[in-house]
C-alpha positions in Angstrom: -0.1 0.3 -0.1 1.3 3.6 -0.4 2.1 5.7 2.7 -0.4 7.8 3.4 0.9 11.3 4.7 -1.8 12.8 7.2 -1.3 16.0 9.6 0.7 15.5 12.9 -2.7 15.7 14.9 -4.1 12.9 12.7 -1.8 10.5 13.9 -2.0 11.6 17.3 -5.8 10.8 17.0 -5.0 7.4 15.8 -2.6 6.4 18.1 -4.5 7.6 21.1 -7.8 6.0 20.8 -9.3 2.3 21.0 -10.2 2.2 24.8 -13.4 0.8 26.2 -16.5 2.4 24.6 -17.5 3.5 28.1 -14.5 5.3 29.0 -16.3 8.8 29.0 -19.5 7.2 31.2 -21.8 7.7 28.2 -21.7 4.1 26.3 -22.5 1.0 27.3 -19.8 -1.3 29.2 -18.2 -3.9 27.8 -18.6 -2.2 24.1 -15.1 -1.3 22.9 -14.4 1.6 20.7 -11.3 2.0 18.7 -10.5 2.6 14.8 -12.2 1.0 12.4 -10.1 0.4 9.2 -11.3 0.0 5.7 -10.3 0.4 1.9 -12.1 1.5 -1.0 -10.2 0.8 -4.4 -12.4 3.4 -6.3 -11.8 7.4 -4.8 -15.0 9.5 -3.9 -15.5 12.3 -6.3 -17.7 14.1 -4.2 -19.4 13.4 -0.5 -22.5 15.4 -1.4 -25.5 13.6 -1.0 -27.1 14.9 -4.2 -24.0 14.5 -6.5 -23.3 10.9 -5.1 -22.9 8.4 -7.7 -20.7 5.3 -6.7 -20.6 2.6 -4.1 -17.2 4.0 -2.4 -18.8 7.5 -2.0 -22.1 5.7 0.1 -20.0 3.7 2.1 -18.1 7.1 3.5 -21.1 9.4 3.2 -23.5 7.1 4.9 -21.3 7.8 8.3 -21.7 11.6 7.9 -25.0 12.1 6.7 -28.6 10.8 7.3 -32.5 10.8 6.3 -35.9 11.4 7.6 -35.7 7.5 7.4 -33.1 4.7 7.1 -32.9 0.9 5.6 -32.1 -1.6 8.6 -29.0 -2.8 8.0 -30.1 -6.4 8.5 -33.2 -6.8 6.6 -33.5 -3.2 4.4 -36.6 -2.6 6.1 -37.6 1.0 6.7 -37.1 2.5 9.9 -37.3 6.0 11.8 -34.1 8.4 11.5 -34.0 12.0 11.8 -38.2 11.3 11.6 -39.5 9.8 14.5 -42.9 9.3 13.1 -44.7 9.7 10.0 -48.3 9.7 9.1 -49.9 8.8 5.5 -53.5 9.9 4.6 -56.2 7.9 3.0 -55.1 8.9 -0.3 -51.8 7.6 0.1 -50.5 11.1 -1.7 -49.6 13.3 1.7 -47.1 12.4 4.2 -46.5 14.0 7.4 -43.2 13.8 9.3 -42.6 14.5 12.9 -38.8 15.1 13.2 -36.4 14.2 16.2 -36.2 17.6 18.6 -32.6 16.4 19.8 -30.9 16.6 16.4 -27.9 19.0 15.8 -25.5 19.3 12.5 -22.2 18.2 13.4 -19.5 20.9 14.8 -17.8 22.9 12.0 -16.1 26.2 11.2 -19.2 26.9 8.6 -21.4 27.7 12.0 -21.2 30.9 14.6 -18.5 29.2 17.2 -17.9 26.4 15.3 -21.0 24.6 17.4 -23.5 22.7 15.3 -26.9 24.4 15.2 -30.2 22.4 15.5 -31.7 21.1 12.4 -35.0 22.2 11.6 -38.3 21.0 9.1 -36.9 24.1 6.8 -33.7 22.1 6.7 -35.3 19.5 5.2 -37.6 21.5 2.8 -34.1 23.7 1.7 -32.6 20.4 0.9 -35.6 18.9 -1.0 -36.1 21.9 -2.7 -32.4 22.1 -3.6 -32.7 18.4 -5.0 -35.6 19.3 -7.3 -33.3 22.3 -9.4 -32.6 21.2 -12.9 -28.7 22.4 -12.1 -28.2 19.6 -9.8 -28.5 17.3 -12.6 -30.4 14.4 -14.2 -29.1 11.9 -10.9 -30.7 14.0 -7.8 -33.6 15.7 -9.3 -35.1 12.3 -10.4 -36.1 11.2 -6.8 -38.6 13.7 -6.3 -39.4 14.6 -10.4 -42.9 13.0 -11.5 -43.5 12.1 -7.9 -43.4 15.2 -5.8 -46.4 17.8 -6.5 -44.6 21.1 -8.3 -41.0 19.1 -8.2 -40.8 20.9 -12.0 -41.3 24.0 -10.9 -38.1 24.4 -8.6 -36.0 26.1 -11.6 -38.2 28.8 -11.9 -40.2 29.6 -8.6 -37.6 28.2 -6.3 -40.0 26.7 -4.5 -42.0 23.5 -4.5 -45.8 23.2 -3.4 -45.6 19.9 -2.2 -42.9 20.5 0.5 -44.0 22.3 3.5 -42.7 22.8 6.9 -45.6 23.1 9.2 -43.2 24.4 12.3 -40.0 23.7 13.3 -40.1 19.7 13.8 -43.1 18.7 10.8 -42.4 18.3 7.5 -45.5 17.8 4.9 -44.6 16.0 1.7 -47.5 15.6 -1.0 -47.3 13.7 -3.9 -48.9 13.9 -7.4 -50.4 10.5 -6.7 -49.5 7.4 -5.0 -46.1 6.1 -4.6 -45.2 2.7 -3.5 -41.8 2.9 -2.9 -42.0 6.5 -1.7 -40.5 6.1 1.7 -37.4 4.1 0.0 -36.8 6.7 -2.1 -36.5 9.0 1.1 -33.7 6.6 2.4 -31.5 7.1 -0.8 -28.3 9.1 -0.4 -29.7 12.0 -2.5 -32.1 12.7 0.2 -29.9 12.8 3.5 -30.1 16.3 4.8 -27.4 19.0 5.0 -27.4 22.6 6.2 -27.3 25.7 3.8 -24.1 26.9 5.6 -22.5 23.8 3.8 -22.4 25.1 0.4 -22.5 28.9 1.2 -18.8 28.1 3.2 -17.2 25.6 1.2 -19.0 25.9 -2.7 -17.7 22.9 -4.3 -15.5 21.6 -2.3 -17.4 18.9 -1.1 -15.2 16.3 -1.1 -13.0 17.4 2.0 -15.8 19.3 3.7 -19.0 17.2 4.7 -21.9 18.5 7.4 -24.5 16.2 8.2 -26.2 14.9 11.7 -24.9 11.5 11.4 -22.6 9.6 14.0 -19.1 10.5 12.4 -17.4 13.7 11.4 -14.5 14.4 9.1 -11.3 15.1 10.7 -9.0 15.2 7.7 -8.9 14.4 4.4 -6.4 13.8 1.8 -7.8 13.6 -2.3 -7.7 9.8 -3.6 -5.3 9.1 -0.3 -7.5 8.6 2.6 -10.6 10.1 4.9 -10.2 10.1 8.7 -13.6 10.5 10.7 -14.1 10.7 14.2 -17.0 10.3 16.5 -19.6 12.8 16.8 -20.0 13.3 20.6 -23.2 15.2 20.2 -25.0 12.3 18.1 -28.6 11.6 18.8 -28.3 8.3 18.7 -28.7 5.6 21.8 -28.5 2.1 21.7 -31.4 -0.3 23.6 -29.2 0.3 27.1 -29.7 3.9 26.6 -26.1 4.2 25.9 -24.4 6.8 23.6 -24.2 5.9 20.0 -21.6 5.4 18.1 -19.1 3.2 20.5 -16.3 3.7 17.7 -13.5 6.7 18.0 -13.1 6.7 14.5 -13.4 5.6 11.2 -10.2 5.5 8.4 -11.1 4.8 4.9 -8.1 4.6 2.6 -8.3 4.6 -1.3 -5.9 1.9 -2.6 -7.0 0.7 -6.2 -4.8 -2.1 -6.0 -6.9 -4.9 -4.8 -4.1 -7.2 -4.1 -2.3 -4.4 -1.9 -5.8 -4.2 -0.3 -5.9 -7.9 0.5 -2.5 -7.9 1.9 -3.3 -5.1 4.5 -6.2 -7.2 6.1 -4.3 -9.9 6.3 -1.1 -8.2 7.9 -3.9 -6.2 10.1 -4.2 -2.8 9.0 -7.5 -3.3 7.7 -10.5 -4.2 10.0 -12.7 -5.4 7.1 -12.5 -6.7 3.4 -15.6 -6.6 1.5 -14.7 -7.8 -2.1 -12.1 -10.6 -2.9 -9.6 -10.7 -5.9 -9.5 -13.7 -7.7 -5.9 -14.4 -7.1 -6.3 -14.1 -3.2 -9.2 -16.8 -2.6 -7.4 -19.9 -2.4 -5.3 -18.1 -0.1 -7.6 -16.4 1.9 -9.9 -19.7 1.9 -7.7 -20.7 4.6 -8.4 -18.1 7.1 -12.2 -18.0 7.4 -14.4 -19.3 10.0 -11.8 -21.3 11.8 -11.3 -23.4 9.1 -7.8 -22.3 8.6 -4.7 -24.6 8.8 -2.6 -24.5 12.5 -1.5 -20.8 12.9 -3.0 -19.0 10.4 -4.8 -15.9 11.3 -8.8 -16.4 11.6 -11.3 -14.3 10.3 -15.1 -14.4 9.8 -16.6 -14.1 6.7 -20.3 -13.9 5.2 -21.8 -13.6 1.8 -25.2 -13.0 0.7 -26.5 -12.8 -3.2 -26.2 -8.7 -3.8 -28.8 -6.4 -5.4 -26.7 -5.7 -8.1 -25.9 -6.1 -12.0 -22.5 -5.8 -13.9 -23.0 -5.0 -17.3 -21.4 -4.0 -20.9 -22.6 -0.6 -22.0 -22.9 0.5 -25.5 -22.7 3.9 -27.2 -25.5 3.6 -29.7 -25.0 6.9 -30.8 -22.3 5.9 -32.4 -21.0 3.3 -35.2 -21.2 0.1 -35.0 -23.4 0.1 -32.0 -25.9 2.3 -33.8 -27.2 -0.9 -35.5 -29.2 -2.7 -33.2 -28.4 -6.0 -34.8 -24.6 -5.2 -33.9 -25.6 -5.0 -29.9 -28.0 -7.9 -30.2 -25.4 -10.0 -32.0 -22.4 -9.2 -28.9 -24.7 -9.8 -26.7 -25.8 -13.4 -27.8 -21.8 -14.0 -28.3 -21.1 -14.0 -24.7 -21.2 -16.9 -22.6 -22.6 -15.8 -19.2 -22.4 -19.3 -17.8 -18.2 -19.8 -18.4 -17.8 -16.3 -17.3 -19.8 -16.8 -14.0 -18.4 -20.7 -13.3 -15.3 -20.7 -14.8 -13.7 -17.2 -14.1 -15.2 -15.9 -11.5 -15.8 -19.6 -9.7 -19.3 -19.1 -8.5 -19.3 -16.0 -6.7 -21.7 -14.5 -9.2 -24.9 -15.7 -11.2 -25.3 -15.4 -14.5 -27.9 -12.7 -15.5 -30.8 -14.5 -17.2 -33.6 -12.0 -17.1 -31.9 -8.6 -17.9 -31.0 -5.6 -15.9 -33.0 -6.2 -12.4 -31.3 -8.6 -10.5 -33.1 -11.8 -8.7 -34.1 -11.6 -5.4 -37.1 -8.8 -5.3 -40.6 -10.2 -4.4 -43.4 -10.0 -6.6 -41.1 -8.8 -9.8 -42.5 -11.1 -12.7 -38.9 -12.0 -14.2 -40.1 -14.5 -16.5 -42.0 -11.6 -18.7 -38.4 -10.4 -19.5 -36.7 -12.0 -22.4 -33.8 -14.0 -21.9 -30.5 -13.7 -23.3 -28.9 -16.7 -24.1 -25.5 -17.9 -25.3 -26.5 -18.5 -29.3 -23.5 -17.5 -31.3 -25.1 -18.9 -34.5 -28.0 -16.4 -34.1 -25.0 -13.9 -33.1 -23.3 -14.7 -36.6 -26.7 -14.1 -38.8 -27.2 -11.0 -37.2 -23.7 -9.1 -37.8 -23.5 -10.8 -41.3 -27.5 -8.8 -41.8 -25.7 -5.4 -40.4 -22.9 -5.6 -43.1 -20.2 -7.8 -41.1 -19.9 -10.9 -42.4 -17.4 -13.5 -40.5 -16.7 -9.8 -39.0 -14.9 -8.5 -42.3 -14.7 -4.7 -42.0 -15.6 -4.1 -38.4 -14.2 -1.1 -37.2 -11.6 -1.0 -34.4 -13.6 -1.2 -31.0 -12.1 -0.5 -27.6 -13.7 -2.4 -24.4 -13.1 -0.2 -21.5 -12.6 -1.8 -18.1 -11.2 -0.7 -14.7 -8.8 -3.2 -12.9 -10.2 -2.1 -9.3 -12.7 -4.2 -8.8 -13.1 -8.3 -8.6 -12.3 -10.2 -11.8 -13.4 -6.9 -14.1 -10.1 -7.3 -16.3 -10.1 -11.3 -16.2 -14.0 -11.1 -17.4 -12.8 -8.9 -19.9 -9.9 -10.7 -21.2 -12.7 -13.5 -21.7 -15.4 -11.5 -23.4 -12.4 -10.5 -25.9 -11.8 -14.0 -26.6 -15.9 -15.0 -26.7 -15.9 -12.2 -29.5 -12.9 -13.3 -31.7 -13.7 -16.5 -31.7 -18.2 -16.6 -32.2 -18.0 -13.4 -34.4 -14.7 -12.6 -35.9 -14.4 -9.5 -34.3 -10.8 -8.2 -32.5 -11.5 -5.7 -29.9 -8.9 -4.2 -27.6 -9.3 -4.3 -23.7 -8.3 -0.8 -22.7 -7.9 -0.6 -19.2 -8.8 3.1 -17.7 -7.5 4.9 -14.5 -10.0 5.4 -11.6 -9.7 9.3 -11.8 -11.0 9.3 -15.4 -13.1 6.2 -16.1 -16.4 6.9 -15.0 -15.8 10.7 -16.7 -15.1 9.3 -20.0 -18.6 7.2 -19.7 -20.9 9.8 -18.6 -19.5 12.1 -20.9 -20.0 9.9 -23.9 -16.0 9.3 -24.7 -16.4 5.4 -24.5 -17.7 3.3 -27.2 -18.1 0.0 -25.1 -17.5 0.1 -21.9 -18.2 -2.0 -18.0 -20.3 -0.8 -15.4 -22.3 -1.7 -12.5 -25.3 -0.7 -10.4 -25.7 -1.5 -6.9 -29.3 -1.0 -5.8 -30.2 2.5 -3.6 -33.4 0.9 -2.7 -34.7 -2.5 -3.2 -36.9 -2.1 -6.1 -36.7 -3.1 -9.5 -37.4 0.5 -10.4 -34.2 1.2 -9.4 -32.3 -0.3 -11.9 -34.6 0.7 -14.8 -33.6 4.4 -13.9 -30.8 3.7 -15.9 -32.9 3.3 -19.2 -35.3 6.0 -18.1 -35.6 8.8 -21.0 -35.9 11.5 -18.3 -32.3 10.7 -16.6 -30.6 11.0 -20.1 -28.8 14.1 -21.0 -29.6 14.4 -24.8 -26.9 17.3 -25.3 -23.6 14.8 -25.9 -21.8 17.8 -24.9 -22.8 17.4 -21.2 -22.3 14.5 -19.2 -25.0 12.1 -18.2 -24.5 10.5 -14.9 -27.5 8.2 -14.4 -28.3 6.6 -18.1 -24.8 6.8 -19.6 -25.8 4.8 -22.5 -28.4 7.9 -23.4 -31.3 5.5 -23.9 -34.5 7.1 -24.9 -37.3 5.0 -26.0 -41.1 6.5 -25.7 -42.6 2.6 -25.0 -40.1 2.4 -22.6 -40.7 5.9 -20.7 -44.4 5.8 -20.7 -44.2 1.7 -18.5 -41.5 3.4 -16.0 -43.5 6.5 -15.9 -46.9 4.9 -15.0 -45.1 2.3 -12.4 -44.2 5.8 -10.5 -47.9 6.5 -9.7 -49.3 3.2 -9.7 -51.0 1.9 -6.4 -51.2 -1.7 -7.3 -48.1 -3.5 -6.4 -48.7 -6.5 -9.2 -49.9 -3.9 -11.9 -46.9 -2.1 -10.9 -44.3 -4.9 -11.3 -45.9 -5.6 -14.3 -45.5 -2.4 -16.1 -41.7 -2.3 -15.0 -41.2 -5.7 -16.5 -43.0 -4.7 -19.5 -40.6 -1.8 -19.8 -37.4 -3.9 -19.0 -38.3 -6.5 -21.8 -38.8 -3.5 -24.3 -35.0 -2.1 -23.3 -33.3 -5.7 -23.6 -34.7 -6.1 -26.9 -32.9 -2.7 -28.0 -29.7 -4.0 -26.1 -28.3 -0.4 -24.9 -26.4 -2.6 -22.6 -25.4 -5.9 -22.2 -25.9 -7.6 -18.8 -23.5 -10.0 -17.7 -23.9 -11.3 -14.4 -25.2 -10.6 -10.4 -22.3 -10.9 -8.3 -22.2 -12.4 -4.6 -21.3 -9.8 -1.9 -18.5 -11.2 0.2 -17.6 -9.6 3.8 -14.6 -10.6 5.8 -13.6 -8.9 9.4 -11.6 -9.5 12.1 -13.1 -11.8 14.6 -13.5 -9.0 17.7 -15.8 -7.1 15.3 -19.3 -7.0 16.9 -22.8 -6.1 14.9 -21.3 -5.6 11.5 -24.3 -6.3 9.5 -24.3 -7.8 5.7 -26.9 -6.8 3.4 -27.6 -7.2 -0.3 -27.6 -3.7 -0.7 -23.6 -3.4 0.3 -24.5 -0.9 2.9 -21.8 0.0 5.7 -23.6 1.0 8.9 -21.0 1.6 11.5 -23.1 3.8 14.2 -23.6 0.6 16.1 -20.3 -1.6 15.7 -18.0 -2.3 18.7 -15.3 -4.3 19.3 -15.3 -7.2 21.5 -11.7 -6.4 23.4 -9.4 -3.5 23.2 -7.8 -2.3 20.4 -4.1 -2.8 20.7 -2.7 0.9 21.5 0.3 2.1 19.9 1.5 4.3 16.8 -0.7 4.0 13.8 0.8 3.8 10.4 -0.6 4.0 6.9 1.8 2.2 5.2 
């Protein structure tokens, strides 16, 4: 791992923490604090809730910010957070939230005297109004557009009819129609609450500065290197014994893109948990988990669940050769997904049989979505009809991948072999650095690329939002951060829009599946597989829950024994 340099006060902080959580008399006895260390291979570009697009950003920012409601980290049910209660009227359009009276924003120089002020209903309305502004982009404005009354007028009036602060601790949200998953939408990162002082003080520098109401706050930040968080001593949360949360004294997140170095750091004890393996390390780590290791091997606990996630290849249908749907279909049919999941990924993923939406979402009629089989004969016929018999005359194509995730490069190499073998199409695999990877995709500079999506909420509409026309930016000179394929199909959009206000769950799910079926015939992207989420942790870590959305909730995590004290190193 690269050595990470921090100011001296940060090193002193890390060296001095690690005692019992009850040392100040407010935290429950026997639950030890200390520093929790983990690594993200993709460095965040922003921690500002409306701008969050990457899993790494959510993993960091979710320790700082909170919303009105939150996902339970064990079963993903909705539970109270900044709102201690809520009610829904008989029309299922009016939601009234009662805010906690004891919540303050974290201490920060942005406030007078550096003391965080109380969070009020006006803060919630201000955040949600900003969320709807067109200049916030499609990523954030999609959350309330077509859902909240007056959301489309935010850019002209500065106010939204459906958002009201009834008093200092009561917020009313009026919808355009019933929305079956609106509480889940409010738990998304884009709906986390921040104070207006954050932007007025720090402008666009919202990676090194963050102010929320959550259990941890930023102590130090180094671009593309690491972020250190410390315990929010004024956090409102309590455990079941009435003790103050969080138990941890701090969290350190490093950003080392090399997976092998991350695994080595975990085995050395520099990291508390590991959330993704590398193919090269699987055999080595098999001897160190759940007490099955050889004598003398350090032991870890491991858990694995099917992730609500999809890995896929995007296709730029605005440029040749992928502006021909026959070419896109040929590529999709020439990829053997079973070989990828069973042989390349060694059983750590399930092949994508029914499109983009991963399995495991109750009530979704997956069978309505056409299968994408491995059918090389059909692929060859389609490519010939497109004017490229046996691949003759096919233009040079690069497959853009990054090497900071599980098996990305190995899968790309095998897909490269498949396309050459089945279609006689030679493609080049281009490994792009993490710094520019998503910028190239969102700006339309990539022609053929790897991308993935982890659910923001356990709902098929969250995945299909990637293909909704209103989430695409038609102007190719501008970035399109959500609908990166810039797919716009009226039939899809009509079904998707109808699902947003449909109160009958069966009808809603059917509309979404029909929309997905239309998109899969157009092939704006090629679904590959649905990965498993794997988490390894030091055995003394307690109450760290794994879930299909890959949420990391550290506010209730503790150590069963004191951490060893000593100088902290970041090497």
